[in-house]
N, C-alpha and C positions, 0 to 999 in steps of 0.2 A: 473446321477451325484449324486443323493441321495444315491444310493447303495454303492458308494465309501467312504462315511462317516462312520467311525467306530461307532458301536452301543453306545459305551461309550460317544461319543461326540455329539450324536443326542439330540436335545432339545425336551422335551415333548410338546405336543400341547398347554397346558396351558401356558408354558413358552414362546413359540413362540408368542402366542396372546398377552401376557403381554409385551414382548419386542417390537413388532411392534406397539402396542398401545402407548407405552411410546415414541417411536421414532416419531410417527405421532403427538402426543401431543407436543413434543418438537419442531418439525418443524413448527407447527402452531403458537406456542408461540413466537418462535425466528424469523421466516421468514415472517409471515403475517404482523406485523407492518411495516417492511421495504417495503413490497409490497404495502401496503396501502399508505404509505408516497409517494412512487413513483407515484402511481395513482393520488394522490391529486396534485402533482406538475405539472401535465399536464391539470388541470382543472381551470376554472374560479372560483373565490372565492365563488360565489353563489352555484356552484355545489360541490366544495371541502368541504364546511362546511354544506352541506345539511344533514338533519336528516335522510333521506331515503338512505340507503347504495346503492341502485340501481341507484339513481341519481348521487351519487359520482362515481360509476363505469362507467356508460354510459354517463353521462354529457350532458343532453338535452340542457341546455343553452350554453354549450361550442360548441355543434354541430351547433347551429344556428349562433353563432358569430365567431367561429373559423373553425377548420377543423374536419372532421369525418373519421374514419377508418371503412372499411367494414370487413366482415369475410375473404375475399380474402386478404386484407391488413394484417390482423392479422396472417393468415396462412403463407403467404409468408415471413412476417417479422419474425415469429417464426422459419421458415426454415433458414433464414439468420443468426439468432442468434445461432442456432445449429451449422451451418457451421463455424461461427466466433469462437465458443467455441472449435470446433474440430481442427481447423487449428493449433493453437499453441500446442495442446496436441499431435497431430500426426506428425507434421512437425518440431517441435522445435529441436529435436536431429538430424534428418537428415540434417536440414538446417544448424545447427552449424557445422556439419562435412563438409558440402559443402562450406560454405561461410566464415568460420573462417580462416583468413589469417595466415598461419604459425602456426596453432594451437592456435591462440589467441581467446579464447572463449569469452572474454569480448567484444572485438571489433565486433566479429561475432554476439553476442547477441544484441548489439546496432543496428547493421545493420538490423537484422531480426525484431527488435522491431519497427524501423522506417518503414520498409516495411509493417509490419502488420498494423500500423496505416494508411498508405496510402491505403491499401486494404480495411480497414474498411470505410474510408472516401469515396472512390469510390463506394464501394458496397452499403452503406446505403444512400449516397448522390445522386447517379446517377442511379445505376442499379436497386435498389429496387423501387423507384418511377416509373421508366419506365416500369418495368415488371408488377407491380400491375395495372398501368393504362391500359396497353395492355390487361391484363386478364379481367379487368372489362368491357372493350369495347366488347371483344369477348363473354364473358359469359353473358353479360347483355341482349343479344338477345334470350337466351335459356330460355324457360318457367321453372319456379321453380328454376332452377339453377341460374337465374338472381337475385334471392333474396340474394345470397351470395355477390353481388356487391352493395347492399343497404347500406347506412351509418348506422353505429351501435354505435360506441364509439367516443365521441367527445374528441379532444385533442387540446391543444394550446401550443406553445413554447414561448409565450411572457414573461413568468416568467423567463425562462432560459436566454432569450435575455436580460431582464432587469438586471439579476444578473451579467452575464458575460460581457456585453457590457456597459450598462448604469451605473452600479455600479462598473465597472472595477474589477470584482472578479478575473480576470486573473492575476492581480498584486499579490493578496494573494496566488494564485496557484503557481506563480513563486517563491515567498518567501518560500512557503512550500517545493518546490522542492530543493531550495538552502539549507535549513536547513536539510532536510531529507538526501540528497546525502552527505552532509558534515558529518553528524552523522554516517551514515552507513559506509562511506569510512574510517573514522578515527577509529571507533569501531572495524571493521573487520581487519584493518591493524595491530593495536596494539593488538587486542585480539588474532589473530591467532599466532603471534610471542610469546606473553606471555603464551598462553595456551599450545603451543607446548613445550616451555621450561619447564613449570611446569609439563607437563605430562611425560617428560623424565628425570627429576631430581629425585634424591633420598634423597635430603637434607630435613631436618625437617623444614627449613625455609619456604619451599614451602607450607607446611600445614598451617602455621600461616599466610602466605600471603593470602591464600584462605579464611581462617576464617575472616581476616580483610576485605577482599573484600565483603564477605557475610554480615558482620555487616554494612558496608558502604552502601550496596544495600538495606538493610532493613530500613535505615533512611527515614523518610517522605521527599517527594520532597520539601515541604515548608521550611524545615530546611536548605536544601542545597541552595535553592534560597535566603533565608535570609542571609546566609553567603557570597554568591557571590555578592549580590546586592550592598553593600557599595563599594566594589572594582571596580565594573563596573561604578558606578555613579561618583567615584573620579578618574577614569582612566585617564582623561585628565590631572589632576594635577600630576599623576605618570609619564606620558609620557613627561610632561614639562621638567623634569630633563634631559631627553635625548636631547631635543631640545636646552637646555641651555649649553650643552657641546661644547667646542670650535670647534672640527673637525667634530664629528658626527652630531652636530646641523646644521652645514652648509649643509651637505649632505641631512639630513632629511627636512630641510627648502626648498630645491629645489623641493621636491615633495609636501609639504604642509606647508603653513606659520604657521599654528597653529596645535598643537597636536590633534589627533583624540580622540574620546570617544568610548568606547565599549558599553555603555548603548544605547539601541535602535537599535543595529546592530545584524544581524544574527549570526555573529561570537560569540557573547556572549551566545546566545542560544545554538549554537553548542557545545561550551565548557561545559556548564552546563549539557546538555543532554548526552554528551559523558561521563562525570563524573558519571552521574546516571546510564548509561547503561553499562559501561565498566566492572564492576564486574560480572554482569549477563552474558555478552558476554564471558568473560574468563572462568567462570564456565561451561557454555554450550559447548564451543569449547573444553575445556579440556576433557569433557566426550567423545566427538567424537574422539579426539586424542588418548585417552586411548584404544579405540577399534582397532586402527591401530597397528599391530604387530611391535615390535621394531626390528624384523629381517629385515624389509625393510630398516630401517636406517643403520643397520650394513652392509647389502648387498651393499647399495649405497656408503657407506664409503670405503668398500673394492674395489669397482670399481673406486675409485679415486675422488668421490664427496666430496666437503667440507660440513660442517654442513648446511650452507644456501642452497647450491645446492641440497643436499638431501631433505631438507624441500620443496624447490620450485619445483623440477623436479620429485620427487618420492612421497612425502607425500601429497602435495596439490592436485594433480589429483585424489587421492583416497578420499580426504576430501571434494570435492565439494558439495555433498548433505548436509553435516553438515554445511558448510559455508553458503550455500543458506538458509537453515533453520534458522540459527542464524541471518543472514542478514535480513530475513523477520521480525523477532521479533524486531530487531533494527529499521527497517523501520516503524513498527507499533508504536513504542514508540515515535519516532520523528514526525511522520505524524499526530498522534492523540493527541499530547500533547496540553494541554490547560493552565495549571498553569504557566509553565516556560515561554511560549511564550507570554502570556497575561501580565506578569509582567515585562519582559525584553525588549519587542519590542514596538515601537511607532506605530502610525496608518499607517505611510508610509511603515513600514517593517513588518506589521502584517501578520501572516499566516492564513490559511483558517478556522481552527476550532474556534479560538477566534473571527474571523471576523463574523461568523454566529451569534454569540450571540449579536452583535451590532444591528441586526434587532429587537431584543426584548428589548434593552436598551433605545430605543427611544419610542416616542408615536406611537405605532404600529397600523396599520390598517389590515384588512383582506388580502389585497394585499401584505403588508410587510410580513405577516406570511407565505403566499404561496411562496414568494420569498425566505424566509429562508428555507422552506422545499425543494425548488428546489436546493438551494445551498448545503444543507445537502445531498440530493440525488446525487448531482454531485461528491462530494468528495469520494463517495464509489466506483466509477468506477475504479480508479487506483488499489484499493485493489482487486477487482474481476479479473482484468487483471493479476496482479502478481500471484494470486493463480492459474489461468488458465495456465499460462506459466510455472510455476515452481512446479506444484502440484506433479509430480512424484519425484522430488528431495526433496520436503518437506516431503512426506510420507516416502521416503527412509531414509532421515536424522533423522526423529523422531523415526522410528523403529530401526535405527542403533545405535543412541547415547543416546536417552532418556531412554532406558530401560537397558542400560549397563553402565559399568564404575563406 
């Protein structure tokens, strides 16, 4: 394979060493803190905050009071993780082609996602403990090899149980999903239509609309929240006028005797985050649409399609990598937001990121800090799943649209 690379493209040895050294340094700096936080979340406080790194890693006190993993457990668990990673990578596209009813990729994706979660639950909840227990019994009788079955790493799930069950963190997870799905759905729906129109128009107004969107996107989030907050706080007074109208008021009163308020509701956060994210979505999707030849539109129109039919049946199937990439960025904005959600949501409707900080706003103990770490480690799981499932589309979308247009 080395001989197929042109001489002009080959890197000198010193450049290779420098490149790989920098990548290794970056991986250590970026990934090691996350790895260490995950390790701490499975330890008792006395081990998690130990001054000796080996005690944090192996957790001797956690072994004595909780559970312990052997080398066999770690090896089999690592194998299961590799399989769990490879399943969506290798089977996502064939699975969509097989299970998508009538070509409905969205419904097929939901079905495959639920099936994948069931497989993970069965694999890690039932198959993995049974396989490791059987291997430890069989290999434990073999000299030297039996050392692989000896307890090595102590773990405990009590912090995750305390976060998700005792502290009802699943409520914040539900609120985060509501906000995130709302933001992504509205942003992509409006963004694809607007970006398609702006990419196909020759009017000078489109240029100034894009400039205005860019300026709006550059505004600090605090400025936008400050502008929206009085409206949301006084929304009940605004809606009262509708409830006071003769006919409409009777209809609305049948659903609620008093007008609702937007403050403290997920709908308010969705509206603000869509306003923040929409300019970026339009800019990014427009760059993807610019890479799609206009000849496809013309051919579809000649075949009898309307403008919307050409957009939906011809252009959108080509645009899926760009839409998925843009949707991922919209997901990250809504999922990781702190400022907007902390200011506009009450405790009952709070999302996960602001809820984690509440562990440190009270008089914290070492157990509270570990629970906060466990909560922080928990919210990274959906991000890894999304990247695993859509990594090919993300790479294809970034290379297709980000460097062109």
